[in-house]
KOLKOLKOL-342236 format. One line per 4 residues: number of its first residue (from 1); for each residue x, y, z of C-alpha. Coordinates in steps of 0.001 Angstrom, whole numbers, plus 500000, padded with zeros to 6 digits. Each point is the difference from the previous one (the first is absolute). Example, Ala and Ser with C-alpha at 12.3 -4.5 7.8 and 13.67 -1.06 7.14 Angstrom:
residues 2
1> 512300:495500:507800; 501370:503440:499340
end
This chain:
residues 211
1> 545875:334332:560587; 499868:499983:496298; 496321:499647:500084; 499057:502513:502148
5> 502088:502197:497606; 498270:499069:496812; 496860:500599:501444; 501273:503877:501394
9> 500939:500442:496268; 496904:498624:498878; 498116:502658:502056; 502258:502517:498943
13> 498939:499612:496372; 496532:499442:500431; 499836:503573:502057; 501882:501781:497021
17> 497630:498410:497598; 496987:501132:501477; 500674:503475:501098; 498699:503220:498805
21> 502632:502380:498326; 500155:502782:502313; 497381:503076:498147; 501772:502775:497951
25> 499948:503114:500627; 496030:501662:499383; 501044:503075:497241; 499380:503160:500699
29> 496567:500998:500493; 498564:502608:497738; 498590:501976:502993; 503081:500532:501553
33> 501813:501183:496249; 501379:502980:500076; 497612:502514:496862; 501379:502211:497631
37> 497682:503298:500752; 500415:502264:496794; 500359:503689:501036; 497808:503044:498657
41> 501036:501687:496853; 503727:501008:500152; 500803:497749:503241; 501524:496778:500204
45> 498748:496507:500036; 500809:498896:503672; 499735:496439:502340; 497273:500190:502160
49> 499292:497625:503074; 496345:497895:499184; 498256:501783:502604; 500847:503076:498825
53> 499628:499434:496627; 496336:499534:500860; 499578:503186:500458; 501566:501276:497466
57> 497137:498800:497685; 497687:502294:498637; 496634:499667:501578; 497200:499154:497800
61> 497709:502697:501740; 499644:503588:499661; 500840:502952:502573; 498421:502975:499684
65> 503688:501031:498404; 499036:498078:496816; 496447:501096:499720; 501000:503606:500062
69> 503087:499523:497761; 497669:498228:497338; 497116:502813:500512; 502963:503065:499746
73> 501755:498080:497016; 496542:500089:498097; 500001:503376:500078; 503152:500587:499346
77> 500024:497947:496957; 496883:501559:498635; 501710:503124:500019; 502772:498776:497927
81> 497858:498506:497705; 498148:503162:499442; 503360:501505:499359; 501171:497334:497271
85> 496370:500672:498256; 501302:503163:499177; 503206:499558:498579; 499207:498546:496284
89> 498495:502767:498899; 502390:502620:502162; 503466:498554:499625; 502654:500540:497356
93> 501886:497261:501218; 499964:496961:498928; 501673:497949:502611; 497496:502282:502989
97> 497129:498770:498242; 501474:496149:499652; 500496:500652:503914; 496406:501285:500635
101> 498251:497342:498353; 502475:497161:502374; 499062:501940:502659; 496018:499048:498944
105> 500179:496665:499105; 502032:499678:503329; 498051:501713:502980; 496666:499266:497961
109> 500088:496101:500678; 501405:501045:503668; 496582:502133:500499; 498089:497202:499451
113> 501745:497573:501904; 500070:502374:502966; 496308:500362:499829; 499257:496153:499952
117> 502478:500082:502910; 498155:502747:502164; 496338:498132:498659; 500882:496271:501539
121> 501444:502058:503071; 496717:501307:500286; 501404:503277:500114; 498858:503508:498135
125> 501481:500762:496919; 500697:503568:499261; 498102:502028:497928; 500960:501623:496666
129> 500917:503494:501282; 500625:498874:503710; 502333:502819:501279; 503783:498841:500190
133> 500726:501768:503525; 503555:499952:500709; 500852:497334:497969; 503705:500725:498572
137> 500472:500533:496635; 496609:500820:498938; 499688:503359:497725; 497591:502525:501156
141> 496853:501421:498039; 501953:503182:498916; 502606:497749:498420; 497439:497610:498011
145> 499013:502522:498610; 503085:501949:498838; 500964:496182:498621; 496459:499779:498218
149> 500855:503607:498560; 503510:499564:498732; 501173:498360:496457; 502940:499234:498483
153> 503361:500609:501839; 498563:501373:502957; 497378:497259:500455; 503220:497676:499449
157> 501956:501452:503458; 496976:500684:502200; 498981:496347:499084; 503046:498459:500995
161> 500594:502473:502944; 496274:498862:501181; 500505:496561:499666; 503457:499525:501115
165> 499048:501735:503097; 496477:497240:500167; 502253:497221:499536; 502063:501011:502639
169> 496813:499816:502086; 498820:497044:499334; 503809:498179:500875; 499938:502033:503176
173> 496428:498363:501039; 500984:496505:498661; 503210:500622:502534; 497383:500471:503072
177> 498233:497233:499108; 502382:497565:499858; 500997:500765:503206; 496496:500023:502065
181> 497835:497846:497600; 499214:496576:500160; 498502:498530:496569; 502311:497567:498141
185> 497769:501492:496862; 500436:504053:500817; 503773:499228:500722; 500435:498539:496870
189> 498385:503108:498048; 501407:501881:502243; 503802:498856:498837; 498816:499931:496280
193> 498690:504012:500262; 503643:500851:501582; 501469:497965:496881; 497873:501089:497306
197> 500338:504124:501270; 503330:500068:500545; 500876:498774:496668; 497593:502741:498096
201> 501570:502820:502193; 502992:499058:498359; 498924:500068:497101; 498102:503436:500459
205> 503503:501222:501214; 501547:499126:496984; 497231:501737:498020; 500235:503085:501799
209> 503411:500077:499402; 499484:500127:496257; 497512:502698:499732
end
């Protein structure tokens, strides 16, 4: 009886030594982990399911809304440059001259970027004197002629009036492509235009109050 008991104890000890430990719980898969999705300007970030997050990432390909935005914005920016070029010789407001210089410095490179982007997409680059149709914020030919003829405070008042409306139009166009476009670089551009020109509108309104 004692021999049998010893044999059982030995067998149990051997089994305990040779058994493999229970596998630990696998870490949560990255594919199932929640994703933080940043909101658009003015919106807070939110947590989304990975399957939903995949659809929130801007696509690397362009659609018709992207192309139209870029073509129209080139024409829009060119008019802003035409207006800003007048400021050094017609304005008597130092801050306005500085603002006009900043507009040229920002929008000139943006025109170059948009031109290159259209060429890479195999799309048409607008002619310099292309019509602007119903683009929001564009000054009419008569308003542009009046601006060219003005000087001093008359120029400053008209410039600020026209450029404020012009910037508001660009923001409207940018908001539209942010909801209908698909190309990540154009989304970035539209966000930059909105932020930069919103800040410039605030400065122009401050200048208007000084005149």
